[in-house]
Backbone as numpy.savetxt, mean C-alpha at the origin, in Angstrom:
# Nx Ny Nz CAx CAy CAz Cx Cy Cz
30.52 11.98 0.04 29.70 10.83 0.38 28.32 10.94 -0.27
27.75 12.17 -0.32 26.45 12.34 -0.95 26.48 11.99 -2.43
27.58 12.30 -3.08 27.71 11.99 -4.50 27.70 10.49 -4.73
28.42 9.77 -3.90 28.46 8.32 -4.02 27.08 7.71 -3.79
26.35 8.23 -2.80 25.00 7.75 -2.53 24.06 8.05 -3.69
24.20 9.23 -4.29 23.36 9.60 -5.44 23.63 8.67 -6.63
24.89 8.36 -6.87 25.25 7.44 -7.96 24.69 6.05 -7.67
24.82 5.60 -6.44 24.30 4.28 -6.06 22.79 4.20 -6.30
22.04 5.23 -5.87 20.59 5.25 -6.07 20.23 5.32 -7.55
21.00 6.06 -8.34 20.73 6.17 -9.77 20.92 4.83 -10.46
21.98 4.11 -10.10 22.29 2.84 -10.75 21.31 1.74 -10.31
21.05 1.63 -9.02 20.25 0.52 -8.53 18.78 0.88 -8.30
18.48 2.13 -8.10 17.10 2.57 -7.92 16.51 2.15 -6.59
15.27 2.55 -6.39 14.55 2.23 -5.16 13.94 0.83 -5.26
13.97 0.11 -4.18 13.40 -1.24 -4.18 11.93 -1.26 -3.75
11.40 -0.11 -3.36 9.99 0.05 -2.99 9.57 -0.93 -1.89
10.35 -1.01 -0.84 10.04 -1.93 0.26 9.11 -1.31 1.30
9.02 0.00 1.35 8.20 0.68 2.34 7.00 1.33 1.65
5.94 0.55 1.45 4.76 1.04 0.76 3.66 1.43 1.73
2.87 2.41 1.35 1.75 2.86 2.17 0.60 1.88 2.08
-0.42 2.18 2.85 -1.65 1.42 2.71 -2.29 1.81 1.39
-3.36 1.14 1.01 -4.04 1.41 -0.25 -4.94 2.63 -0.09
-4.82 3.56 -1.04 -5.68 4.73 -1.08 -6.60 4.64 -2.28
-7.84 5.08 -2.14 -8.75 5.22 -3.26 -9.31 6.62 -3.21
-8.93 7.42 -4.19 -9.37 8.81 -4.29 -9.82 9.06 -5.72
-11.05 9.53 -5.88 -11.63 9.84 -7.18 -11.48 8.67 -8.15
-11.93 7.50 -7.72 -11.92 6.26 -8.52 -10.52 5.83 -8.94
-9.50 6.24 -8.22 -8.13 5.79 -8.47 -7.64 5.11 -7.22
-7.18 3.86 -7.36 -6.69 3.07 -6.25 -5.18 2.89 -6.42
-4.42 3.27 -5.38 -2.96 3.21 -5.50 -2.29 3.11 -4.14
-0.99 2.76 -4.19 -0.10 2.78 -3.03 1.04 3.73 -3.37
1.74 4.21 -2.32 2.86 5.14 -2.51 4.09 4.58 -1.79
5.23 4.67 -2.44 6.50 4.28 -1.82 6.95 5.41 -0.91
7.20 5.10 0.38 7.64 6.12 1.32 9.06 6.61 1.03
9.87 5.80 0.37 11.26 6.17 0.13 11.43 7.12 -1.06
10.74 6.84 -2.18 10.96 7.65 -3.38 9.73 8.43 -3.83
8.55 8.09 -3.29 7.34 8.83 -3.65 6.61 8.31 -4.88
7.10 7.24 -5.48 6.44 6.70 -6.66 5.07 6.13 -6.29
4.08 6.34 -7.18 2.73 5.84 -6.96 2.51 4.60 -7.81
1.89 3.57 -7.23 1.61 2.32 -7.92 0.11 2.13 -8.00
-0.44 2.19 -9.21 -1.87 1.99 -9.41 -2.23 0.53 -9.21
-3.39 0.30 -8.59 -3.91 -1.04 -8.38 -5.26 -1.16 -9.06
-5.57 -2.33 -9.59 -6.91 -2.51 -10.18 -7.98 -2.43 -9.09
-9.11 -1.84 -9.39 -10.17 -1.68 -8.41 -10.72 -3.01 -7.93
-10.74 -4.02 -8.79 -11.27 -5.33 -8.39 -10.41 -5.97 -7.32
-9.09 -5.75 -7.38 -8.18 -6.31 -6.37 -8.47 -5.67 -5.02
-8.68 -4.37 -4.99 -8.93 -3.68 -3.73 -10.27 -4.09 -3.14
-11.30 -4.22 -3.96 -12.60 -4.58 -3.42 -12.57 -6.00 -2.85
-11.83 -6.89 -3.47 -11.71 -8.25 -2.93 -10.95 -8.23 -1.62
-9.92 -7.41 -1.53 -9.13 -7.32 -0.31 -9.95 -6.72 0.82
-10.68 -5.66 0.54 -11.43 -5.00 1.60 -12.57 -5.88 2.09
-13.19 -6.65 1.20 -14.27 -7.53 1.65 -13.72 -8.66 2.52
-12.53 -9.16 2.21 -11.94 -10.21 3.04 -11.51 -9.65 4.39
-11.04 -8.39 4.42 -10.68 -7.76 5.69 -11.92 -7.55 6.56
-13.02 -7.13 5.97 -14.24 -6.94 6.73 -14.74 -8.26 7.32
-14.64 -9.32 6.54 -15.07 -10.63 7.03 -14.19 -11.09 8.19
-12.88 -10.85 8.08 -11.96 -11.24 9.14 -12.20 -10.44 10.42
-12.47 -9.15 10.27 -12.72 -8.32 11.44 -14.02 -8.70 12.13
-15.05 -8.98 11.37 -16.33 -9.33 11.99 -16.26 -10.70 12.66
-15.40 -11.59 12.16 -15.24 -12.90 12.77 -14.52 -12.80 14.12
-13.65 -11.81 14.27 -12.88 -11.66 15.50 -13.65 -10.95 16.61
-14.59 -10.11 16.25 -15.30 -9.33 17.26 -16.28 -10.22 18.02
-16.23 -10.21 19.34 -17.20 -10.99 20.10 -18.55 -10.28 20.10
-19.59 -11.08 20.05 -20.94 -10.53 20.07 -21.45 -10.57 21.50
-21.73 -9.41 22.05 -22.22 -9.31 23.41 -23.74 -9.37 23.42
-24.27 -10.23 24.26 -25.71 -10.36 24.41 -26.08 -9.87 25.79
-27.03 -8.96 25.85 -27.46 -8.43 27.15 -28.82 -8.93 27.51
């Protein structure tokens, strides 16, 4: 059974459906596939745009408490 599974993975490969969050280490921005371990580089401009939109969304959701 293992041989058949190995042949199947060799022919069709990983579909990279289970990706990690975005990592930025030493000016390299990438994601990792949890299934096969392949790393996917991302342009830094894409990550900065994404992180700024996430920060704006988070600040919009937080209630401001006034004492």
